[in-house]
C-alpha positions in Angstrom: -52.1 10.0 22.7 -52.6 6.3 23.6 -53.4 5.4 27.2 -53.5 2.1 29.1 -57.0 1.3 30.4 -58.1 -1.5 32.7 -61.8 -2.3 32.2 -63.3 -4.5 35.0 -66.7 -5.9 34.1 -68.2 -8.0 36.9 -71.3 -9.0 34.9 -70.2 -9.9 31.4 -73.5 -10.5 29.6 -76.3 -8.7 27.9 -75.9 -5.0 27.4 -72.8 -5.1 29.7 -71.0 -7.5 27.4 -72.2 -5.7 24.3 -70.8 -2.4 25.6 -67.5 -3.8 26.8 -66.8 -5.6 23.5 -67.7 -2.6 21.5 -65.5 -0.3 23.5 -62.5 -2.6 23.4 -62.9 -3.2 19.6 -63.3 0.5 18.6 -61.2 2.5 21.0 -57.9 3.8 19.9 -56.6 3.2 23.4 -55.1 0.0 24.8 -57.9 -1.5 26.9 -57.4 -4.7 29.0 -60.8 -6.2 29.7 -61.2 -8.5 32.7 -64.6 -10.0 33.3 -66.7 -12.3 35.5 -69.7 -14.3 34.2 -73.2 -12.7 34.1 -74.8 -14.5 37.0 -75.6 -13.9 40.7 -75.7 -10.1 40.2 -76.3 -9.5 43.9 -73.2 -11.4 44.8 -71.3 -9.5 42.1 -72.2 -6.2 43.7 -71.1 -7.5 47.1 -68.0 -9.5 46.2 -66.6 -8.7 42.7 -64.3 -6.0 44.1 -62.7 -8.5 46.5 -62.0 -10.9 43.6 -60.5 -8.2 41.4 -58.4 -6.8 44.3 -56.9 -10.2 44.9 -56.3 -11.3 41.3 -55.0 -8.1 39.7 -51.5 -7.5 40.8 -50.6 -4.4 38.9 -53.3 -1.7 38.9 -50.7 1.0 39.1 -49.5 0.0 35.6 -52.7 1.5 34.1 -53.6 5.1 33.3 -57.3 4.7 33.9 -59.7 2.2 35.5 -63.2 1.7 34.1 -65.9 -0.4 35.8 -69.6 -0.9 35.3 -72.1 -0.3 38.1 -72.5 -3.9 39.3 -69.6 -3.8 41.8 -68.4 -1.7 44.8 -65.8 0.7 43.5 -65.3 2.1 47.0 -64.3 -1.4 48.3 -61.8 -1.8 45.5 -60.2 1.6 46.0 -59.9 1.0 49.7 -58.1 -2.3 49.1 -55.8 -1.0 46.4 -55.1 2.3 48.0 -52.7 4.6 46.2 -52.1 1.9 43.5 -55.5 2.6 42.1 -55.5 4.8 38.9 -58.2 7.4 38.1 -61.6 5.8 38.0 -64.6 6.1 35.7 -67.9 4.1 36.2 -70.4 3.4 33.4 -73.9 3.1 34.8 -76.0 0.7 32.7 -78.6 0.6 35.5 -78.9 1.7 39.1 -80.5 0.1 42.2 -82.5 3.1 43.3 -84.9 3.4 40.3 -84.8 -0.2 39.1 -88.2 -2.0 39.4 -88.3 -4.5 42.2 -89.4 -8.0 41.1 -92.8 -9.2 42.3 -92.6 -10.7 45.8 -89.3 -9.1 46.7 -88.4 -6.1 48.8 -85.7 -3.5 48.3 -82.3 -4.5 49.7 -81.0 -1.1 50.8 -77.4 -2.3 50.7 -77.4 -2.2 46.9 -78.6 1.4 46.9 -75.8 2.4 49.2 -73.3 0.6 47.0 -74.4 2.8 44.1 -73.9 5.9 46.4 -70.5 4.9 47.7 -69.4 3.9 44.1 -70.6 7.3 42.9 -68.7 9.1 45.6 -65.5 7.1 45.1 -65.3 7.5 41.3 -63.6 10.4 39.6 -66.3 10.4 36.9 -69.7 8.8 36.2 -71.2 8.1 32.8 -74.9 7.3 32.3 -76.4 5.8 29.2 -79.3 8.3 28.8 -80.6 11.6 30.2 -83.7 9.8 31.6 -81.5 7.3 33.5 -79.3 10.0 35.0 -82.4 12.0 35.9 -84.1 9.0 37.5 -81.0 8.2 39.6 -80.4 11.7 40.8 -84.1 12.2 41.5 -84.3 9.0 43.6 -81.3 9.8 45.7 -82.9 12.3 48.2 -85.9 10.0 48.9 -83.6 7.0 49.4 -81.3 8.9 51.8 -84.3 10.2 53.6 -85.2 6.6 54.7 -82.2 6.7 57.0 -83.4 7.3 60.6 -80.5 9.8 61.3 -77.2 11.2 60.1 -78.6 11.5 56.6 -75.8 12.2 54.0 -77.8 14.5 51.7 -74.4 16.2 50.9 -73.7 13.2 48.7 -76.3 14.2 46.1 -74.7 17.3 44.6 -71.3 15.7 44.7 -72.5 12.7 42.6 -74.5 14.9 40.3 -71.6 17.2 39.6 -69.4 14.4 38.4 -72.1 12.7 36.2 -72.6 13.1 32.5 -74.5 11.3 29.8 -72.9 9.3 26.9 -75.0 7.0 24.9 -73.6 3.4 24.4 -72.4 2.5 20.9 -74.2 -0.1 18.7 -72.7 -2.7 16.4 -73.9 -1.6 12.9 -72.3 -2.5 9.6 -70.6 0.4 7.7 -73.5 0.5 5.2 -77.0 -0.2 6.4 -78.2 -3.3 4.5 -81.6 -3.3 2.8 -84.5 -5.0 4.5 -85.3 -8.6 3.4 -89.0 -8.6 3.8 -90.7 -11.9 2.8 -93.2 -10.9 0.1 -96.5 -12.7 0.3 -96.1 -13.5 4.0 -97.9 -11.7 6.9 -96.1 -8.8 8.6 -93.4 -10.0 11.1 -93.5 -8.6 14.6 -90.2 -8.5 16.6 -89.7 -8.9 20.3 -86.0 -8.6 21.0 -85.8 -7.8 24.7 -84.8 -9.8 27.8 -87.5 -12.3 28.8 -88.0 -10.7 32.2 -90.7 -9.0 34.2 -89.4 -5.4 33.8 -89.9 -5.6 30.0 -93.6 -6.4 30.7 -94.1 -9.2 28.2 -97.7 -9.6 29.4 -98.7 -6.2 27.9 -96.9 -7.1 24.7 -98.9 -10.4 24.3 -102.2 -8.7 25.4 -101.8 -6.4 22.4 -101.0 -9.2 20.0 -103.8 -11.4 21.2 -106.3 -8.6 21.0 -105.2 -7.9 17.4 -105.4 -11.6 16.5 -108.9 -11.9 17.9 -109.9 -8.9 15.7 -108.8 -10.9 12.6 -105.3 -9.3 12.1 -102.7 -11.6 10.4 -99.1 -11.4 11.5 -96.1 -13.6 12.5 -93.9 -13.2 15.5 -90.2 -13.6 16.2 -89.4 -13.8 19.9 -85.8 -13.0 20.3 -83.8 -11.8 23.3 -82.1 -13.3 26.3 -83.7 -15.6 28.9 -81.3 -16.1 31.8 -83.4 -18.5 33.9 -86.7 -20.3 33.5 -89.0 -19.3 30.6 -91.6 -16.8 31.9 -95.1 -18.1 31.9 -96.2 -15.4 29.4 -94.0 -16.8 26.7 -95.1 -20.4 27.4 -98.8 -19.3 27.1 -98.0 -17.3 23.9 -96.4 -20.3 22.3 -99.5 -22.4 23.0 -101.8 -19.6 21.8 -100.0 -18.5 18.6 -98.6 -21.8 17.5 -97.1 -21.6 14.0 -97.4 -17.9 14.0 -94.3 -17.9 16.1 -91.4 -18.3 13.6 -88.6 -17.8 16.1 -88.7 -18.7 19.8 -85.6 -17.9 21.7 -82.1 -16.5 21.6 -80.5 -16.2 18.1 -77.4 -18.4 17.8 -75.2 -15.7 16.5 -75.1 -11.9 15.8 -75.4 -12.7 12.1 -78.6 -14.7 12.6 -80.0 -12.0 14.9 -79.4 -9.3 12.3 -81.1 -11.4 9.7 -84.2 -11.5 11.9 -84.1 -7.7 12.3 -83.8 -7.2 8.5 -86.9 -9.4 8.1 -88.9 -7.6 10.8 -91.7 -5.2 9.9 -92.8 -4.0 13.4 -90.9 -3.9 16.7 -92.7 -3.2 19.9 -91.5 -2.3 23.4 -93.7 -2.5 26.5 -90.8 -2.0 28.9 -91.2 -0.5 32.4 -87.4 -0.4 32.7 -85.2 0.7 29.9 -82.3 3.1 30.4 -81.3 3.3 26.8 -82.7 0.6 24.6 -80.0 -1.0 22.4 -82.4 -3.7 21.1 -84.9 -1.1 19.9 -82.2 1.1 18.3 -80.9 -1.9 16.4 -84.3 -3.0 15.1 -85.2 0.6 14.0 -81.8 0.9 12.3 -82.6 -2.2 10.2 -85.9 -0.7 9.1 -88.7 -2.0 11.4 -91.7 0.3 12.4 -91.2 1.1 16.1 -94.0 1.3 18.7 -92.6 2.6 22.0 -94.0 3.7 25.4 -94.0 7.4 25.9 -91.7 7.1 28.9 -88.1 6.1 29.9 -85.4 6.9 27.4 -87.6 6.8 24.3 -88.9 10.4 24.1 -85.3 11.6 24.1 -84.2 9.1 21.4 -87.2 9.6 19.0 -87.3 12.9 17.1 -90.0 15.1 18.4 -91.8 15.4 15.1 -92.3 11.6 15.1 -93.5 11.2 18.7 -97.2 10.9 17.6 -96.3 8.2 15.1 -94.1 6.2 17.4 -94.9 6.8 21.1 -98.0 5.5 22.8 -99.5 6.4 26.2 -101.7 3.4 27.0 -102.3 -0.2 26.0 -105.5 0.9 24.1 -103.4 3.3 22.1 -100.8 0.7 21.5 -103.4 -1.7 20.0 -104.8 1.1 17.7 -101.3 2.0 16.5 -100.3 -1.6 16.1 -103.2 -2.2 13.8 -102.3 0.9 11.8 -98.7 -0.2 11.4 -99.9 -3.6 10.2 -101.9 -1.8 7.5 -98.9 0.3 6.7 -96.8 -2.8 6.1 -99.5 -4.3 3.9 -99.6 -1.1 1.9 -95.8 -1.0 1.5 -95.2 2.0 3.7 -91.8 2.2 5.3 -90.7 3.9 8.5 -89.5 7.4 8.2 -86.1 7.5 6.6 -85.1 10.4 8.9 -85.6 8.0 11.9 -83.4 5.2 10.6 -80.7 7.7 9.5 -80.8 9.4 13.0 -80.2 6.0 14.7 -77.0 5.5 12.6 -75.4 8.1 15.0 -75.3 5.5 17.7 -72.8 3.3 15.8 -69.5 2.7 17.6 -67.6 4.1 14.7 -69.4 7.4 15.1 -69.5 7.7 18.9 -66.1 6.2 19.9 -64.2 9.5 19.4 -66.2 11.1 22.3 -65.4 8.2 24.6 -61.7 8.4 23.8 -61.6 12.1 24.5 -63.3 11.6 27.9 -60.8 8.8 28.8 -57.9 11.1 27.9 -59.4 14.0 30.0 -59.2 11.8 33.2 -55.6 11.0 32.6 -54.4 14.5 31.7 -56.3 16.4 34.4 
């Protein structure tokens, strides 16, 4: 059974782009992807539906509509009316549990956009159990802020149409061997966005403390930087100097993968991570992971490896980091069971479940 799918992505960049490209490439169904650039996310949530409603003439020709969360599906459905096919929304993030940048206040309109999108959709997919739980858990408190006529009835409706389906990752058919540089210090990888919610300050505090205690290592600072370079990275470049062997976005997927194959240790200090594609990729390629015991990580890491991988404080992170440096020097590799487990997130493995879900919304 092959179905025609229209995929509207109003923020085509980062994890949104990665997901959309993977889905289009691997699905057995006919997916037409229409996108907008990854900038001005607030305006995308407010106005992307108006753009798509005006520029797409034939929504009724498709069997299924997929969108991501950064647009108002309720607006689009209102404008298209009966021409709109069944709808499925993939929530990469939500505006109720997402950390608010320093100096800003919550704009309640975005939270209500999530709610009306959730009510308008036929189905909702979330990228982890922790993300779904955070969103559903935040709904009652958000609705309670209303002075009157509070729509608490919306919570069970949204929850009942929600499910979890992890995003796919772009892995080669056979996991390549690591290409460690013998004789060089261990290589520490940062491959997250250069933004406040990933808490780079905590990451660099750990590395600076280890360096001041005499530990030797190199650093590859990968990941996207959408606007100005955060001050933490500028200060780190001045402090670490030649220890930083890569500073900024890799020019291609191939170059990025080469850095992951060279990496010995990968660290997350994130306060916001609904799945963690960058960490899954680095672990798949053989880096020792050190992850906070929160967010999606406890559900992704096998329970028998929690004590080895998950930390509960910055002090514990520093202790575990120094131990992993020693492990690298002694030639100890990460648990093979961990790297094998993460292979399950490849698009080739996970796409069948996506396609079955798409078909269910067309046949029901």
